[in-house]
C-alpha positions in Angstrom: 35.5 0.9 -8.2 33.6 3.9 -7.0 31.2 3.5 -10.1 30.7 0.1 -9.0 29.5 0.6 -5.3 27.1 3.5 -6.6 25.7 1.1 -8.8 25.0 -1.8 -6.3 24.1 0.9 -3.7 21.3 1.9 -6.2 20.7 -1.3 -7.1 20.2 -2.5 -3.3 18.1 0.8 -2.4 15.5 -0.1 -5.3 15.0 -3.4 -4.4 14.5 -2.7 -0.4 12.2 0.1 -1.7 10.0 -1.9 -4.2 10.3 -4.9 -1.5 8.6 -2.4 1.4 6.3 -0.9 -1.0 5.0 -3.7 -2.8 6.1 -6.9 -1.0 4.2 -9.4 -2.9 5.8 -8.3 -6.1 8.8 -6.6 -5.1 10.7 -9.7 -4.2 10.0 -11.1 -7.9 12.0 -8.1 -9.5 15.3 -7.8 -10.8 16.8 -4.7 -10.8 19.8 -3.4 -12.6 21.6 0.1 -12.3 23.9 1.7 -14.8 26.5 4.6 -13.6 24.4 6.9 -15.7 21.3 6.1 -13.5 19.5 4.4 -15.8 17.4 1.5 -14.5 15.9 -1.5 -15.5 13.5 -3.3 -13.5 12.5 -7.1 -14.9 10.3 -9.8 -13.6 6.3 -10.4 -12.9 3.7 -8.1 -11.7 0.1 -8.9 -11.1 -1.4 -6.1 -13.2 -0.7 -3.3 -15.6 -1.3 -0.9 -12.7 1.0 -2.9 -10.5 3.6 -2.5 -13.2 3.1 1.6 -13.2 3.3 1.7 -9.7 7.1 -0.4 -9.8 8.0 2.5 -12.7 6.7 5.3 -10.7 8.3 4.1 -7.6 11.8 3.6 -9.5 11.3 7.1 -11.1 11.4 9.1 -7.9 14.5 7.6 -6.5 17.5 10.1 -6.5 20.4 9.4 -8.8 17.7 7.6 -11.2 17.5 9.3 -14.5 15.8 6.8 -16.6 13.5 3.5 -16.0 13.2 0.6 -18.5 10.6 -1.8 -17.2 10.3 -5.4 -18.9 7.8 -7.0 -16.5 5.3 -9.5 -17.5 1.7 -10.2 -15.9 1.8 -13.4 -13.9 -0.6 -15.5 -14.3 -3.0 -17.3 -11.8 -3.3 -20.9 -11.9 -7.0 -22.5 -11.7 -6.9 -25.5 -9.7 -9.8 -27.4 -10.9 -11.1 -30.7 -8.5 
């Protein structure tokens, strides 16, 4: 049970950090943290640079040992009138 609390706390902390630092993207990302500190981030980003920022932000969080980002570039639709 204690491990589950730590995992969910880490997931919430990471999610909140991403929303604070990159609000336009952070809310569209899903975070899963394992008991060994491995973190999986999934979702859409607007650029490869943004994906690198996400990865780096998660890596610097205490308790995170490894980060796997499964992100895809969000495609903007062109509206033709």
